[in-house]
C-alpha positions as CSV (number, residue, x, y, z in Angstrom):
1,X,0.0,0.0,0.0
2,X,2.8,2.4,0.9
3,X,4.5,1.7,-2.5
4,X,1.3,2.6,-4.3
5,X,0.9,5.9,-2.4
6,X,4.5,6.7,-3.2
7,X,4.0,6.0,-6.9
8,X,0.8,8.1,-6.8
9,X,2.6,11.0,-5.1
10,X,5.4,10.8,-7.7
11,X,2.9,11.0,-10.5
12,X,1.0,13.9,-8.9
13,X,4.2,15.8,-8.4
14,X,5.4,15.1,-11.9
15,X,2.1,16.1,-13.5
16,X,1.9,19.3,-11.4
17,X,5.4,20.3,-12.3
18,X,4.8,19.6,-16.0
19,X,1.7,21.8,-15.9
20,X,3.7,24.6,-14.3
21,X,6.4,24.2,-16.9
22,X,3.8,24.4,-19.7
23,X,2.6,27.9,-18.7
24,X,5.1,29.9,-20.8
25,X,4.0,28.2,-24.0
26,X,0.3,28.4,-23.0
27,X,0.8,32.2,-22.4
28,X,2.0,32.6,-26.0
29,X,-0.9,30.5,-27.4
30,X,-3.3,32.5,-25.3
31,X,-2.0,35.7,-26.7
32,X,-2.0,34.5,-30.3
33,X,-5.5,32.9,-30.2
34,X,-7.2,35.5,-28.0
35,X,-8.4,34.4,-24.6
36,X,-5.9,36.6,-22.7
37,X,-3.1,38.9,-23.7
38,X,0.4,37.7,-22.7
39,X,0.8,40.5,-20.0
40,X,-2.3,39.4,-18.2
41,X,-1.8,35.7,-18.6
42,X,1.8,35.9,-17.3
43,X,0.7,38.0,-14.3
44,X,-2.1,35.7,-13.2
45,X,-0.6,32.4,-14.3
46,X,3.1,32.8,-15.1
47,X,4.4,34.2,-11.9
48,X,2.3,31.8,-9.7
49,X,3.4,28.8,-11.8
50,X,7.1,29.7,-11.3
51,X,6.5,30.0,-7.5
52,X,4.6,26.8,-7.5
53,X,7.4,25.0,-9.3
54,X,9.9,26.2,-6.7
55,X,7.5,25.0,-4.0
56,X,7.1,21.6,-5.7
57,X,10.9,21.3,-5.9
58,X,11.2,22.2,-2.2
59,X,8.5,19.7,-1.3
60,X,10.2,17.0,-3.5
61,X,13.4,17.7,-1.6
62,X,11.7,17.4,1.7
63,X,10.1,14.0,0.9
64,X,13.3,12.9,-0.9
65,X,11.6,12.5,-4.3
66,X,14.9,12.1,-6.0
67,X,13.5,11.2,-9.4
68,X,11.6,14.4,-9.7
69,X,14.5,16.5,-8.4
70,X,16.8,14.9,-11.0
71,X,14.3,15.6,-13.7
72,X,14.1,19.3,-12.6
73,X,17.9,19.6,-12.6
74,X,18.3,17.9,-16.0
75,X,15.4,20.0,-17.4
76,X,16.9,23.3,-16.2
77,X,20.4,22.5,-17.3
78,X,19.3,21.0,-20.6
79,X,17.0,24.0,-21.3
80,X,19.7,26.5,-20.6
81,X,22.2,24.8,-22.8
82,X,19.7,24.2,-25.6
83,X,18.5,27.9,-25.5
84,X,22.1,29.1,-25.6
85,X,22.9,26.8,-28.5
86,X,19.7,27.9,-30.3
87,X,20.7,31.5,-29.9
88,X,24.2,30.9,-31.1
89,X,22.9,29.2,-34.3
90,X,20.5,32.1,-34.9
91,X,23.3,34.6,-34.3
92,X,25.5,32.7,-36.8
93,X,22.7,32.7,-39.4
94,X,22.3,36.4,-38.9
95,X,25.9,36.9,-39.8
96,X,25.6,35.0,-43.1
97,X,24.8,36.8,-46.4
98,X,22.1,34.3,-47.1
99,X,19.3,36.1,-45.3
100,X,18.3,39.5,-44.3
101,X,15.9,38.1,-41.7
102,X,16.5,39.3,-38.1
103,X,16.0,36.0,-36.2
104,X,15.9,37.7,-32.8
105,X,13.1,40.1,-33.6
106,X,10.4,37.8,-32.1
107,X,12.1,38.2,-28.7
108,X,11.5,41.9,-28.8
109,X,7.9,41.4,-30.0
110,X,7.3,39.1,-27.1
111,X,8.7,41.8,-24.8
112,X,6.4,44.4,-26.3
113,X,3.4,42.1,-25.7
114,X,4.4,41.6,-22.1
115,X,5.2,45.3,-21.3
116,X,3.0,47.2,-23.7
117,X,6.1,49.2,-24.6
118,X,7.5,49.8,-28.1
119,X,9.4,46.9,-29.6
120,X,12.6,49.0,-29.6
121,X,12.3,49.9,-25.9
122,X,14.7,48.7,-23.2
123,X,11.8,47.4,-21.2
124,X,10.6,45.2,-24.1
125,X,14.1,43.9,-24.7
126,X,14.6,42.9,-21.0
127,X,11.1,41.3,-20.8
128,X,11.5,39.6,-24.1
129,X,14.9,38.0,-23.2
130,X,13.7,36.9,-19.8
131,X,10.6,35.4,-21.4
132,X,12.8,33.7,-24.1
133,X,15.0,32.0,-21.6
134,X,12.1,31.1,-19.3
135,X,10.4,29.6,-22.3
136,X,13.5,27.6,-23.2
137,X,13.8,26.3,-19.7
138,X,10.1,25.5,-19.5
139,X,10.0,23.6,-22.7
140,X,13.0,21.5,-21.6
141,X,11.4,20.9,-18.2
142,X,8.1,19.9,-19.7
143,X,9.9,17.5,-22.1
144,X,11.9,15.8,-19.2
145,X,8.9,15.6,-17.0
146,X,6.7,14.3,-19.7
147,X,9.0,11.9,-21.6
148,X,11.4,11.1,-18.9
149,X,14.6,9.2,-20.0
150,X,14.2,9.4,-23.7
151,X,17.3,10.2,-25.8
152,X,18.2,13.9,-26.0
153,X,18.0,14.0,-29.8
154,X,14.3,13.3,-29.6
155,X,14.0,16.6,-27.9
156,X,15.8,18.3,-30.8
157,X,13.1,17.1,-33.1
C-alpha cells in the first residue's frame, strides 16, 4: 500500500510540475489565439506557476523524491544549454549573407506584448529576453517531466 501511495505522489508531483512548466507556452498561445493577452496571462498564471514550481521542488526535496529532483535539474540545465545553442545558431545565421531576416526580432515582439512598450524599448528587450530564456527552460522541463529518460536527440526534433 505504501508503495502505491509513493507512486501516486510521484505521478502527482510530476504532472503538477509539468503543468507549471507548460505555462510559458500556454501564455504565448493564449495571446495569439485570443483568450488573454500575454501580459495578463503571465501576471495571473506565469508568476504563480514559477513560484509553485519552486514550491514543488522544495517539497520534493523534503520528501526525498529524487526522481523528480533529478528531472528538474536535468530540465533546467538542458533547457539553458539548448537555448544558448539555439541563440548561437541564430546569431551565426544572422551573420551570413544568405538572409536579411532578423531572427531575434520575435524576442522583442514578445517583450512588447508583455510590457505594452514599443518593440525597440529597453523594457521590451529585457522582458523579451527573460521570457525567451524562461520559455526555453520551461520547454525542456516539460519534455523531461513528460517523456522522462528518452534520448536527448528526440527533444531536438
